[in-house]
Structures are given as structure tokens and as C-alpha cells.
C-alpha positions as CSV (number, residue, x, y, z in Angstrom):
1,M,23.7,21.5,-54.9
2,T,21.1,18.9,-53.7
3,R,23.8,16.8,-52.0
4,F,25.1,19.9,-50.2
5,I,21.8,20.6,-48.4
6,P,21.6,17.1,-46.6
7,L,25.2,17.4,-45.6
8,V,24.6,20.8,-44.1
9,L,21.6,19.5,-42.2
10,L,23.6,16.5,-40.9
11,I,26.4,18.7,-39.7
12,S,24.0,21.2,-38.0
13,A,22.1,18.3,-36.4
14,L,25.3,16.8,-35.0
15,A,26.3,20.2,-33.7
16,A,22.9,20.6,-32.0
17,C,23.4,17.2,-30.3
18,G,26.4,18.5,-28.6
19,Q,24.5,21.5,-27.3
20,A,21.3,19.6,-26.3
21,G,22.9,18.0,-23.2
22,L,24.4,14.9,-24.8
23,T,27.7,14.0,-23.1
24,T,30.6,11.8,-24.1
25,K,34.1,11.4,-22.8
26,S,36.7,12.6,-25.2
27,G,38.2,9.8,-27.2
28,S,35.3,7.4,-26.2
29,P,34.2,4.9,-28.9
30,Y,30.7,4.9,-27.5
31,A,27.8,7.1,-28.6
32,P,27.0,10.1,-26.5
33,R,24.5,9.7,-23.7
34,G,21.5,11.9,-22.9
35,N,20.9,13.4,-19.5
36,F,17.9,11.0,-18.9
37,D,16.8,10.7,-15.3
38,P,14.8,7.4,-14.7
39,A,13.0,9.1,-11.9
40,D,11.3,11.4,-14.5
41,S,9.7,8.4,-16.3
42,I,6.1,7.2,-15.6
43,D,5.8,4.1,-13.4
44,G,5.4,1.1,-15.7
45,L,3.3,-0.7,-13.1
46,I,0.7,2.1,-13.0
47,V,0.7,2.3,-16.8
48,G,0.2,-1.5,-17.0
49,H,-2.6,-1.5,-14.5
50,R,-4.4,1.2,-16.4
51,L,-3.9,-0.6,-19.7
52,M,-5.3,-3.8,-18.2
53,A,-8.4,-1.9,-17.0
54,A,-8.8,-0.5,-20.5
55,G,-8.6,-4.0,-22.1
56,E,-5.2,-3.3,-23.8
57,Y,-3.5,-6.5,-22.8
58,D,-0.6,-6.4,-25.3
59,L,0.3,-2.9,-24.3
60,A,-0.1,-3.7,-20.6
61,L,2.3,-6.6,-21.1
62,E,4.9,-4.3,-22.6
63,A,4.4,-1.8,-19.8
64,Y,4.9,-4.6,-17.2
65,Y,8.1,-5.7,-19.0
66,R,9.4,-2.1,-18.8
67,A,8.5,-2.0,-15.1
68,A,10.4,-5.3,-14.6
69,G,13.4,-3.6,-16.3
70,Q,13.1,-0.7,-13.9
71,Y,12.3,-2.5,-10.6
72,G,13.4,-6.1,-11.3
73,L,11.3,-9.2,-11.2
74,T,9.4,-8.4,-8.1
75,A,6.1,-10.0,-7.1
76,D,4.3,-6.9,-8.4
77,T,5.9,-7.0,-11.8
78,L,5.6,-10.8,-12.2
79,S,1.9,-10.7,-11.1
80,G,1.2,-8.0,-13.7
81,I,3.1,-9.9,-16.5
82,G,1.2,-13.1,-15.6
83,S,-2.1,-11.4,-15.5
84,A,-1.6,-9.9,-18.9
85,Q,-0.4,-13.2,-20.3
86,L,-3.6,-14.8,-18.9
87,M,-5.8,-12.2,-20.6
88,L,-4.0,-12.8,-23.9
89,G,-4.8,-16.6,-23.6
90,R,-1.2,-17.6,-22.8
91,L,-2.2,-19.9,-20.0
92,G,1.0,-21.9,-19.7
93,Q,3.2,-18.8,-19.6
94,A,0.8,-17.1,-17.2
95,E,0.9,-20.1,-14.8
96,T,4.7,-20.2,-14.9
97,T,5.0,-16.4,-14.3
98,L,2.4,-16.4,-11.5
99,R,4.1,-19.3,-9.7
100,Q,7.3,-17.3,-9.9
101,A,5.4,-14.3,-8.5
102,V,4.1,-16.2,-5.4
103,Q,7.6,-17.6,-4.8
104,E,9.0,-14.1,-4.9
105,G,6.3,-12.6,-2.7
106,S,4.7,-15.4,-0.7
107,D,2.6,-12.8,1.2
108,F,1.1,-11.1,-1.9
109,P,-2.6,-12.1,-2.1
110,E,-3.1,-10.6,-5.6
111,A,-0.5,-13.0,-7.1
112,W,-2.1,-16.0,-5.3
113,N,-5.5,-15.0,-6.5
114,N,-4.4,-14.5,-10.1
115,L,-2.6,-17.9,-10.0
116,G,-5.9,-19.4,-8.8
117,V,-7.7,-17.9,-11.8
118,V,-5.2,-19.4,-14.2
119,L,-5.6,-22.8,-12.5
120,M,-9.4,-22.6,-12.9
121,E,-9.0,-21.8,-16.6
122,R,-6.8,-24.9,-16.9
123,N,-9.4,-27.0,-15.0
124,Q,-7.1,-27.7,-12.1
125,T,-9.9,-26.9,-9.6
126,A,-8.5,-28.8,-6.6
127,E,-5.3,-26.9,-6.6
128,A,-7.1,-23.7,-7.4
129,V,-9.2,-24.0,-4.3
130,Q,-6.0,-24.3,-2.2
131,V,-4.5,-21.3,-3.9
132,F,-7.6,-19.2,-3.4
133,R,-7.7,-20.2,0.3
134,Q,-4.1,-19.0,0.6
135,A,-5.0,-15.7,-1.1
136,Y,-8.1,-15.3,1.1
137,A,-6.0,-16.0,4.3
138,L,-3.3,-13.5,3.2
139,D,-6.0,-10.9,2.4
140,S,-7.7,-11.5,5.8
141,G,-11.0,-11.8,4.0
142,E,-11.0,-8.2,3.0
143,S,-11.4,-8.6,-0.8
144,D,-14.9,-9.5,-2.1
145,S,-13.3,-10.7,-5.4
146,I,-11.0,-13.2,-3.7
147,R,-13.9,-14.5,-1.5
148,D,-16.1,-14.9,-4.6
149,N,-13.3,-16.7,-6.5
150,L,-12.9,-19.1,-3.6
151,R,-16.6,-19.8,-3.4
152,G,-16.8,-20.4,-7.1
153,A,-13.8,-22.7,-7.1
154,I,-15.2,-24.7,-4.1
155,A,-18.6,-25.0,-5.8
156,K,-17.0,-26.2,-9.0
157,N,-14.7,-28.6,-7.2
158,E,-17.6,-30.2,-5.2
159,D,-20.0,-30.5,-8.1
160,L,-19.1,-33.8,-9.7
161,S,-21.5,-33.2,-12.5
162,Y,-20.1,-29.8,-13.4
163,D,-20.1,-29.4,-17.2
164,G,-18.0,-26.3,-17.5
165,Q,-20.9,-24.3,-19.0
166,S,-22.0,-22.4,-16.0
167,E,-21.7,-18.6,-15.8
168,T,-19.0,-18.6,-13.1
169,R,-16.9,-15.4,-13.2
170,F,-13.4,-15.1,-11.8
171,D,-11.7,-11.8,-11.0
172,L,-8.1,-11.0,-11.6
173,I,-6.9,-8.7,-8.9
174,G,-4.4,-5.9,-9.7
175,R,-2.2,-4.1,-7.3
176,G,-3.9,-1.0,-6.0
177,N,-7.5,-0.2,-6.9
178,G,-7.7,-2.2,-10.1
179,S,-9.5,-5.5,-10.5
180,Y,-9.8,-7.1,-13.9
181,L,-12.8,-9.3,-14.6
182,L,-12.2,-12.6,-16.3
183,L,-15.4,-14.2,-17.7
184,T,-15.5,-17.9,-18.4
185,P,-16.8,-18.7,-21.8
186,S,-20.5,-19.6,-21.8
């Protein structure tokens, strides 16, 4: 009798699947598909930006990967992925991803800025200054964060006695209204 109940539940569950909108072609060896409309899903970029602002970098990275699956590897998605990798301390991965982002969207100031932040973290200040200048030019000087990042990079690059222990702060810039503060260790 106890084996009979799970079998009845399985049969009724399978019957319900046929009624719940799952479709399959007759004779098809593949599992039935649901009537899922990708337009009904929440934008992975927005979710990623919100998770970055909340400090949930692992979850943000997953959201950006989902967005890349939906939109492709655009400058937006690559910039988000690279920013999350940076915040997780994966500097090599972040640099590679953000370089790919600026190749994909050479007129995308947020990606240039975030690449500059990675370069500063890797103590490549001369290149970071050039990258921040590019970001500042593309942004037409409208972002205070990019301007401040450029100033900090220039100051660090010109100070030959720089010991790396100052309280310079560099800001990651997200697409839209979000900006993510990256503090250098003091």
C-alpha cells in the first residue's frame, strides 16, 4: 500500500504537467518546455547593480552572468562582471574582463573608469592615469567620481615618495545611478 501512494502522486503530477502549459511535440525525445517568456524576467543588470550597492558581490556576479546570457557580452555586462570580480579581489580576472569591456564599448566611460580602478589596485598608476583621462574625456567631465579618481591617480603617479598608505579612495561607477566605493586599505 505504501508503494501505491507515491506511484499515484507521480502519475497525478505528470498529468498536471500536461495541463499546466508544458508543451511537447508528439514523439519528441526531449522534455516538455514551459511557456516561459524571457521578457517577463527581471533585468539581470538592474539586479546586479542593486546587489553591488548592497555589498553582495558574489550574487551580483551571478546576476551579471545571467544578464550576459540574456543580452550577450556587451560593454554593460562586461563592466558589471569586471566590477564584481574586482570587489571580490580577483584583480587579474577583473582587469581582463574590463579590458574586454572597453574594447566592446570604447565610448563607455564607466568601463574605462572601472578599469582605471583595477589598474590603481595593481599599482599600475601611469596606465591608470591615461585610462582615467579617457574616462573623464568620454564623460565630458560630468562625473565627480571620475574626476576625483583622475586627480588621485595623478597625485599618486607624481608623488615619487608615495608609500601606498594614504587614504586615497577610488570609486567604481555602475551604469545608471549606482556608484560603488572602493576603499584602499589603510
